[in-house]
ZATIZA-679075 format. One record per residue (C-alpha): residue number from 1; residue in one letter; x, y, z. Coordinates in Angstrom, 1 decimal, padded with zeros to 4 digits, m for minus. Each point is the difference from the previous one (the first is absolute). Last residue first. Example, Ala and Ser with C-alpha at 12.3 -4.5 7.8 and 13.67 -1.06 7.14 Angstrom:
<site><k>2</k><r>s</r><px>013.7</px><py>m001.1</py><pz>007.1</pz></site>
<site><k>1</k><r>a</r><px>m001.4</px><py>m003.4</py><pz>000.7</pz></site>
This chain:
<site><k>207</k><r>f</r><px>004.6</px><py>m013.5</py><pz>m006.3</pz></site>
<site><k>206</k><r>k</r><px>002.3</px><py>002.1</py><pz>002.2</pz></site>
<site><k>205</k><r>k</r><px>m000.6</px><py>003.7</py><pz>m000.1</pz></site>
<site><k>204</k><r>g</r><px>002.5</px><py>002.9</py><pz>m000.1</pz></site>
<site><k>203</k><r>l</r><px>000.2</px><py>003.7</py><pz>000.6</pz></site>
<site><k>202</k><r>y</r><px>002.7</px><py>002.4</py><pz>m000.9</pz></site>
<site><k>201</k><r>v</r><px>m000.3</px><py>003.5</py><pz>001.4</pz></site>
<site><k>200</k><r>c</r><px>001.6</px><py>002.9</py><pz>m002.1</pz></site>
<site><k>199</k><r>g</r><px>001.3</px><py>003.3</py><pz>001.0</pz></site>
<site><k>198</k><r>d</r><px>000.9</px><py>002.9</py><pz>m002.4</pz></site>
<site><k>197</k><r>k</r><px>m003.0</px><py>002.0</py><pz>001.0</pz></site>
<site><k>196</k><r>g</r><px>000.7</px><py>m000.5</py><pz>003.6</pz></site>
<site><k>195</k><r>e</r><px>002.7</px><py>m002.5</py><pz>000.9</pz></site>
<site><k>194</k><r>g</r><px>002.4</px><py>m002.5</py><pz>m001.5</pz></site>
<site><k>193</k><r>v</r><px>m000.4</px><py>m003.7</py><pz>m000.3</pz></site>
<site><k>192</k><r>r</r><px>m002.3</px><py>m002.0</py><pz>002.3</pz></site>
<site><k>191</k><r>l</r><px>m000.2</px><py>m003.8</py><pz>m000.2</pz></site>
<site><k>190</k><r>l</r><px>m002.2</px><py>m003.0</py><pz>000.5</pz></site>
<site><k>189</k><r>e</r><px>m003.4</px><py>001.3</py><pz>001.0</pz></site>
<site><k>188</k><r>k</r><px>m002.9</px><py>m002.3</py><pz>m000.2</pz></site>
<site><k>187</k><r>f</r><px>m002.5</px><py>m000.8</py><pz>m002.8</pz></site>
<site><k>186</k><r>g</r><px>m003.2</px><py>m001.8</py><pz>000.8</pz></site>
<site><k>185</k><r>l</r><px>m002.4</px><py>001.6</py><pz>m002.5</pz></site>
<site><k>184</k><r>k</r><px>m001.4</px><py>002.1</py><pz>002.7</pz></site>
<site><k>183</k><r>h</r><px>003.6</px><py>001.2</py><pz>000.6</pz></site>
<site><k>182</k><r>y</r><px>000.3</px><py>001.0</py><pz>m003.6</pz></site>
<site><k>181</k><r>f</r><px>m003.0</px><py>002.2</py><pz>000.0</pz></site>
<site><k>180</k><r>g</r><px>000.8</px><py>001.6</py><pz>003.3</pz></site>
<site><k>179</k><r>f</r><px>003.4</px><py>000.9</py><pz>m001.2</pz></site>
<site><k>178</k><r>a</r><px>m001.3</px><py>001.5</py><pz>m003.3</pz></site>
<site><k>177</k><r>p</r><px>m001.7</px><py>002.9</py><pz>001.8</pz></site>
<site><k>176</k><r>t</r><px>003.3</px><py>001.3</py><pz>001.3</pz></site>
<site><k>175</k><r>n</r><px>001.7</px><py>000.6</py><pz>m003.4</pz></site>
<site><k>174</k><r>m</r><px>002.7</px><py>002.3</py><pz>001.3</pz></site>
<site><k>173</k><r>m</r><px>002.2</px><py>m002.9</py><pz>001.3</pz></site>
<site><k>172</k><r>s</r><px>000.0</px><py>m001.2</py><pz>m003.5</pz></site>
<site><k>171</k><r>v</r><px>m001.0</px><py>m003.6</py><pz>m000.3</pz></site>
<site><k>170</k><r>g</r><px>002.2</px><py>m002.9</py><pz>m001.2</pz></site>
<site><k>169</k><r>l</r><px>m001.3</px><py>m003.5</py><pz>m000.9</pz></site>
<site><k>168</k><r>h</r><px>000.9</px><py>m003.5</py><pz>001.1</pz></site>
<site><k>167</k><r>a</r><px>m001.1</px><py>m003.5</py><pz>m001.0</pz></site>
<site><k>166</k><r>g</r><px>m000.2</px><py>m003.5</py><pz>001.3</pz></site>
<site><k>165</k><r>p</r><px>000.8</px><py>m003.6</py><pz>m000.5</pz></site>
<site><k>164</k><r>a</r><px>m000.2</px><py>000.1</py><pz>m003.8</pz></site>
<site><k>163</k><r>g</r><px>m000.9</px><py>m003.3</py><pz>m001.5</pz></site>
<site><k>162</k><r>r</r><px>m001.7</px><py>000.9</py><pz>m003.3</pz></site>
<site><k>161</k><r>q</r><px>m003.4</px><py>m000.5</py><pz>001.5</pz></site>
<site><k>160</k><r>r</r><px>000.9</px><py>002.5</py><pz>002.8</pz></site>
<site><k>159</k><r>l</r><px>001.1</px><py>002.6</py><pz>m002.4</pz></site>
<site><k>158</k><r>k</r><px>m003.3</px><py>m000.3</py><pz>m001.9</pz></site>
<site><k>157</k><r>d</r><px>m001.9</px><py>000.1</py><pz>003.2</pz></site>
<site><k>156</k><r>m</r><px>001.9</px><py>003.1</py><pz>001.0</pz></site>
<site><k>155</k><r>v</r><px>m001.0</px><py>001.7</py><pz>m003.2</pz></site>
<site><k>154</k><r>m</r><px>m003.7</px><py>m000.8</py><pz>000.6</pz></site>
<site><k>153</k><r>e</r><px>000.2</px><py>001.0</py><pz>003.6</pz></site>
<site><k>152</k><r>m</r><px>001.5</px><py>003.4</py><pz>m000.9</pz></site>
<site><k>151</k><r>m</r><px>m002.7</px><py>000.5</py><pz>m002.7</pz></site>
<site><k>150</k><r>r</r><px>m002.9</px><py>m000.9</py><pz>002.5</pz></site>
<site><k>149</k><r>r</r><px>001.4</px><py>002.3</py><pz>002.7</pz></site>
<site><k>148</k><r>g</r><px>000.4</px><py>002.9</py><pz>m002.4</pz></site>
<site><k>147</k><r>y</r><px>m003.4</px><py>m000.5</py><pz>m001.5</pz></site>
<site><k>146</k><r>g</r><px>m001.8</px><py>000.1</py><pz>003.3</pz></site>
<site><k>145</k><r>r</r><px>m001.9</px><py>003.3</py><pz>m000.7</pz></site>
<site><k>144</k><r>g</r><px>002.0</px><py>002.4</py><pz>002.0</pz></site>
<site><k>143</k><r>q</r><px>002.0</px><py>001.2</py><pz>m003.0</pz></site>
<site><k>142</k><r>a</r><px>m001.1</px><py>m000.2</py><pz>m003.5</pz></site>
<site><k>141</k><r>r</r><px>m000.8</px><py>003.8</py><pz>m000.4</pz></site>
<site><k>140</k><r>e</r><px>003.2</px><py>000.9</py><pz>001.8</pz></site>
<site><k>139</k><r>l</r><px>002.2</px><py>m001.7</py><pz>m002.7</pz></site>
<site><k>138</k><r>l</r><px>001.4</px><py>m003.3</py><pz>001.1</pz></site>
<site><k>137</k><r>d</r><px>003.6</px><py>m001.0</py><pz>000.5</pz></site>
<site><k>136</k><r>i</r><px>001.6</px><py>m003.3</py><pz>000.7</pz></site>
<site><k>135</k><r>h</r><px>003.6</px><py>m001.5</py><pz>000.3</pz></site>
<site><k>134</k><r>l</r><px>001.1</px><py>m003.5</py><pz>001.0</pz></site>
<site><k>133</k><r>h</r><px>003.2</px><py>m001.8</py><pz>000.8</pz></site>
<site><k>132</k><r>s</r><px>001.1</px><py>m003.6</py><pz>m000.1</pz></site>
<site><k>131</k><r>p</r><px>002.9</px><py>m001.4</py><pz>002.0</pz></site>
<site><k>130</k><r>y</r><px>m001.5</px><py>000.4</py><pz>003.5</pz></site>
<site><k>129</k><r>e</r><px>001.1</px><py>m003.1</py><pz>002.0</pz></site>
<site><k>128</k><r>a</r><px>003.3</px><py>m000.6</py><pz>m001.8</pz></site>
<site><k>127</k><r>y</r><px>000.6</px><py>003.7</py><pz>000.2</pz></site>
<site><k>126</k><r>p</r><px>000.2</px><py>000.1</py><pz>003.9</pz></site>
<site><k>125</k><r>e</r><px>000.6</px><py>002.8</py><pz>m000.6</pz></site>
<site><k>124</k><r>p</r><px>m001.3</px><py>003.0</py><pz>m001.7</pz></site>
<site><k>123</k><r>m</r><px>000.7</px><py>000.5</py><pz>m003.8</pz></site>
<site><k>122</k><r>t</r><px>001.2</px><py>003.5</py><pz>m000.7</pz></site>
<site><k>121</k><r>y</r><px>000.9</px><py>000.4</py><pz>m003.7</pz></site>
<site><k>120</k><r>d</r><px>000.0</px><py>003.8</py><pz>m000.1</pz></site>
<site><k>119</k><r>p</r><px>001.4</px><py>001.4</py><pz>m003.3</pz></site>
<site><k>118</k><r>s</r><px>002.6</px><py>002.6</py><pz>m000.3</pz></site>
<site><k>117</k><r>h</r><px>000.0</px><py>001.0</py><pz>m003.7</pz></site>
<site><k>116</k><r>y</r><px>m003.8</px><py>m000.4</py><pz>m000.5</pz></site>
<site><k>115</k><r>w</r><px>m000.4</px><py>001.4</py><pz>003.5</pz></site>
<site><k>114</k><r>s</r><px>001.5</px><py>003.2</py><pz>m001.2</pz></site>
<site><k>113</k><r>h</r><px>m002.8</px><py>000.3</py><pz>m002.6</pz></site>
<site><k>112</k><r>v</r><px>m002.4</px><py>m000.2</py><pz>002.9</pz></site>
<site><k>111</k><r>m</r><px>001.6</px><py>003.0</py><pz>001.7</pz></site>
<site><k>110</k><r>q</r><px>m000.1</px><py>001.8</py><pz>m003.3</pz></site>
<site><k>109</k><r>s</r><px>m003.7</px><py>m000.6</py><pz>m000.3</pz></site>
<site><k>108</k><r>r</r><px>m000.5</px><py>001.3</py><pz>003.5</pz></site>
<site><k>107</k><r>s</r><px>001.8</px><py>003.2</py><pz>m001.0</pz></site>
<site><k>106</k><r>w</r><px>003.5</px><py>000.4</py><pz>001.1</pz></site>
<site><k>105</k><r>k</r><px>000.9</px><py>003.0</py><pz>002.3</pz></site>
<site><k>104</k><r>e</r><px>001.1</px><py>m002.0</py><pz>003.0</pz></site>
<site><k>103</k><r>p</r><px>002.0</px><py>m002.2</py><pz>m002.3</pz></site>
<site><k>102</k><r>d</r><px>002.3</px><py>003.0</py><pz>m000.8</pz></site>
<site><k>101</k><r>g</r><px>001.4</px><py>m000.2</py><pz>m003.5</pz></site>
<site><k>100</k><r>t</r><px>m000.2</px><py>m003.0</py><pz>m002.4</pz></site>
<site><k>99</k><r>p</r><px>m002.7</px><py>m002.5</py><pz>m000.9</pz></site>
<site><k>98</k><r>m</r><px>001.2</px><py>m003.4</py><pz>m001.2</pz></site>
<site><k>97</k><r>p</r><px>m000.8</px><py>m000.2</py><pz>m003.7</pz></site>
<site><k>96</k><r>f</r><px>m003.4</px><py>m001.2</py><pz>m001.1</pz></site>
<site><k>95</k><r>e</r><px>m000.1</px><py>m001.9</py><pz>m003.3</pz></site>
<site><k>94</k><r>a</r><px>003.2</px><py>m002.1</py><pz>000.5</pz></site>
<site><k>93</k><r>c</r><px>m000.8</px><py>m000.5</py><pz>003.7</pz></site>
<site><k>92</k><r>l</r><px>m003.4</px><py>m001.2</py><pz>m000.9</pz></site>
<site><k>91</k><r>k</r><px>001.2</px><py>m002.4</py><pz>m002.6</pz></site>
<site><k>90</k><r>p</r><px>002.7</px><py>m001.4</py><pz>002.2</pz></site>
<site><k>89</k><r>r</r><px>m002.6</px><py>m000.7</py><pz>002.8</pz></site>
<site><k>88</k><r>w</r><px>m002.1</px><py>m002.4</py><pz>m001.9</pz></site>
<site><k>87</k><r>e</r><px>002.0</px><py>m002.9</py><pz>m001.3</pz></site>
<site><k>86</k><r>k</r><px>002.9</px><py>m000.7</py><pz>002.3</pz></site>
<site><k>85</k><r>e</r><px>m001.1</px><py>001.7</py><pz>003.3</pz></site>
<site><k>84</k><r>y</r><px>m003.7</px><py>m000.9</py><pz>m000.5</pz></site>
<site><k>83</k><r>r</r><px>001.0</px><py>m003.6</py><pz>m000.8</pz></site>
<site><k>82</k><r>a</r><px>002.0</px><py>m000.2</py><pz>003.3</pz></site>
<site><k>81</k><r>f</r><px>m002.9</px><py>001.8</py><pz>001.8</pz></site>
<site><k>80</k><r>f</r><px>m002.3</px><py>m002.7</py><pz>m001.1</pz></site>
<site><k>79</k><r>a</r><px>002.3</px><py>m002.9</py><pz>000.8</pz></site>
<site><k>78</k><r>k</r><px>000.7</px><py>001.3</py><pz>003.5</pz></site>
<site><k>77</k><r>s</r><px>m003.7</px><py>000.7</py><pz>000.6</pz></site>
<site><k>76</k><r>d</r><px>m001.2</px><py>m003.4</py><pz>m001.0</pz></site>
<site><k>75</k><r>f</r><px>m003.7</px><py>m000.2</py><pz>m000.7</pz></site>
<site><k>74</k><r>a</r><px>m000.5</px><py>003.7</py><pz>m000.8</pz></site>
<site><k>73</k><r>g</r><px>m003.5</px><py>001.5</py><pz>000.5</pz></site>
<site><k>72</k><r>l</r><px>m002.3</px><py>002.7</py><pz>m001.3</pz></site>
<site><k>71</k><r>a</r><px>m003.4</px><py>001.2</py><pz>001.1</pz></site>
<site><k>70</k><r>y</r><px>m001.5</px><py>002.7</py><pz>m002.3</pz></site>
<site><k>69</k><r>g</r><px>m002.6</px><py>002.8</py><pz>000.2</pz></site>
<site><k>68</k><r>c</r><px>m002.4</px><py>002.3</py><pz>m001.7</pz></site>
<site><k>67</k><r>i</r><px>000.4</px><py>m001.0</py><pz>m003.7</pz></site>
<site><k>66</k><r>g</r><px>m002.9</px><py>001.5</py><pz>m002.1</pz></site>
<site><k>65</k><r>h</r><px>m003.0</px><py>002.2</py><pz>000.6</pz></site>
<site><k>64</k><r>e</r><px>m002.5</px><py>m002.9</py><pz>m000.1</pz></site>
<site><k>63</k><r>d</r><px>002.0</px><py>m001.8</py><pz>002.6</pz></site>
<site><k>62</k><r>e</r><px>003.4</px><py>m001.9</py><pz>000.0</pz></site>
<site><k>61</k><r>l</r><px>002.2</px><py>m001.6</py><pz>002.6</pz></site>
<site><k>60</k><r>i</r><px>003.1</px><py>m001.7</py><pz>m001.5</pz></site>
<site><k>59</k><r>l</r><px>001.8</px><py>m003.1</py><pz>001.3</pz></site>
<site><k>58</k><r>s</r><px>003.7</px><py>m000.8</py><pz>m000.6</pz></site>
<site><k>57</k><r>l</r><px>001.4</px><py>m003.3</py><pz>001.3</pz></site>
<site><k>56</k><r>e</r><px>m000.3</px><py>m001.7</py><pz>m003.4</pz></site>
<site><k>55</k><r>p</r><px>001.6</px><py>003.1</py><pz>m001.6</pz></site>
<site><k>54</k><r>e</r><px>003.1</px><py>m000.3</py><pz>002.0</pz></site>
<site><k>53</k><r>y</r><px>002.9</px><py>001.3</py><pz>m002.1</pz></site>
<site><k>52</k><r>a</r><px>m001.6</px><py>002.7</py><pz>m002.2</pz></site>
<site><k>51</k><r>l</r><px>m003.0</px><py>001.1</py><pz>002.2</pz></site>
<site><k>50</k><r>y</r><px>002.2</px><py>m000.2</py><pz>003.0</pz></site>
<site><k>49</k><r>p</r><px>002.8</px><py>002.0</py><pz>m001.6</pz></site>
<site><k>48</k><r>g</r><px>m002.4</px><py>002.8</py><pz>m001.0</pz></site>
<site><k>47</k><r>v</r><px>m001.7</px><py>000.5</py><pz>003.3</pz></site>
<site><k>46</k><r>f</r><px>002.2</px><py>001.3</py><pz>002.8</pz></site>
<site><k>45</k><r>i</r><px>003.0</px><py>001.2</py><pz>m001.8</pz></site>
<site><k>44</k><r>r</r><px>m001.2</px><py>001.5</py><pz>m003.3</pz></site>
<site><k>43</k><r>g</r><px>m003.2</px><py>000.9</py><pz>001.7</pz></site>
<site><k>42</k><r>l</r><px>001.7</px><py>002.4</py><pz>002.3</pz></site>
<site><k>41</k><r>a</r><px>001.4</px><py>002.3</py><pz>m002.7</pz></site>
<site><k>40</k><r>d</r><px>m003.0</px><py>m000.4</py><pz>m002.3</pz></site>
<site><k>39</k><r>p</r><px>m001.5</px><py>003.5</py><pz>000.7</pz></site>
<site><k>38</k><r>d</r><px>003.4</px><py>001.8</py><pz>m000.9</pz></site>
<site><k>37</k><r>d</r><px>m000.2</px><py>003.7</py><pz>000.2</pz></site>
<site><k>36</k><r>r</r><px>m003.4</px><py>000.0</py><pz>001.6</pz></site>
<site><k>35</k><r>y</r><px>001.3</px><py>m002.3</py><pz>002.8</pz></site>
<site><k>34</k><r>f</r><px>m000.8</px><py>001.9</py><pz>003.1</pz></site>
<site><k>33</k><r>p</r><px>m003.6</px><py>001.0</py><pz>m000.9</pz></site>
<site><k>32</k><r>e</r><px>m000.8</px><py>m003.5</py><pz>m001.1</pz></site>
<site><k>31</k><r>g</r><px>000.9</px><py>m001.7</py><pz>003.2</pz></site>
<site><k>30</k><r>d</r><px>m003.5</px><py>m000.5</py><pz>001.4</pz></site>
<site><k>29</k><r>q</r><px>000.2</px><py>m001.7</py><pz>003.4</pz></site>
<site><k>28</k><r>g</r><px>001.5</px><py>m003.3</py><pz>001.0</pz></site>
<site><k>27</k><r>f</r><px>003.3</px><py>001.5</py><pz>001.0</pz></site>
<site><k>26</k><r>n</r><px>m000.2</px><py>002.5</py><pz>m002.8</pz></site>
<site><k>25</k><r>g</r><px>000.0</px><py>m002.6</py><pz>m002.9</pz></site>
<site><k>24</k><r>t</r><px>m003.5</px><py>m001.1</py><pz>000.2</pz></site>
<site><k>23</k><r>k</r><px>m001.2</px><py>001.9</py><pz>m003.2</pz></site>
<site><k>22</k><r>l</r><px>003.4</px><py>m000.7</py><pz>m001.6</pz></site>
<site><k>21</k><r>c</r><px>m000.2</px><py>m003.8</py><pz>000.6</pz></site>
<site><k>20</k><r>v</r><px>m003.6</px><py>000.0</py><pz>m001.2</pz></site>
<site><k>19</k><r>h</r><px>001.2</px><py>001.8</py><pz>m003.2</pz></site>
<site><k>18</k><r>y</r><px>002.8</px><py>m002.6</py><pz>m000.6</pz></site>
<site><k>17</k><r>a</r><px>m002.7</px><py>m002.7</py><pz>000.2</pz></site>
<site><k>16</k><r>g</r><px>m002.0</px><py>001.8</py><pz>m002.7</pz></site>
<site><k>15</k><r>p</r><px>003.0</px><py>000.5</py><pz>m002.3</pz></site>
<site><k>14</k><r>q</r><px>001.3</px><py>m003.6</py><pz>000.6</pz></site>
<site><k>13</k><r>d</r><px>m003.2</px><py>m001.9</py><pz>m000.6</pz></site>
<site><k>12</k><r>g</r><px>000.7</px><py>m000.5</py><pz>m003.7</pz></site>
<site><k>11</k><r>p</r><px>001.0</px><py>m003.5</py><pz>000.1</pz></site>
<site><k>10</k><r>r</r><px>m001.9</px><py>m001.9</py><pz>002.7</pz></site>
<site><k>9</k><r>a</r><px>m000.4</px><py>m000.1</py><pz>003.7</pz></site>
<site><k>8</k><r>p</r><px>m002.2</px><py>m002.6</py><pz>001.4</pz></site>
<site><k>7</k><r>r</r><px>m003.5</px><py>001.2</py><pz>001.0</pz></site>
<site><k>6</k><r>i</r><px>m001.9</px><py>001.5</py><pz>002.9</pz></site>
<site><k>5</k><r>t</r><px>m003.1</px><py>001.8</py><pz>m001.0</pz></site>
<site><k>4</k><r>c</r><px>m001.5</px><py>003.1</py><pz>001.8</pz></site>
<site><k>3</k><r>n</r><px>m003.6</px><py>000.3</py><pz>001.0</pz></site>
<site><k>2</k><r>k</r><px>m002.0</px><py>003.1</py><pz>m000.8</pz></site>
<site><k>1</k><r>m</r><px>m000.3</px><py>003.0</py><pz>002.3</pz></site>
């Protein structure tokens, strides 16, 4: 297996990064079977705004087959979400109406479309200590080779250099393998919201 390259994000990366988001969109596992009706549903929330608004904190992992991972960051979460709310979300809501009918019968894509209309801006306290946030996904072929750790450390270094005191991130309760990865990076639990497949654990690290 050839080595991967870590590089800054650049224009034109969105399709490849959206694909990574899709292929890791089932609690860290392949989400493609669940989003065939709208493969970009998740990417529009979890990737697109970062590439657009925080390109200097967006890293891409690439090998001979193409983009196989990303690490994304936001320096000031409140400012980032405010911009998302004003500039990004209205377009999503206009293009994808709020699903109707019984939510228990919604497809996965419809559920994500509902998030466009009812966004989650959870920012764990104390906010002043963890104002930045991070997001990372790697395809299976790139996992277990040290690239995830390296990319996270690179983004955290960028945040630290800009004066961020710490950062947080959210992990689905269903994505058990991810917890070990983040704990090894020095993240600790800050907050739990919900339970089961709808539950999220927020972790934080002080710089």
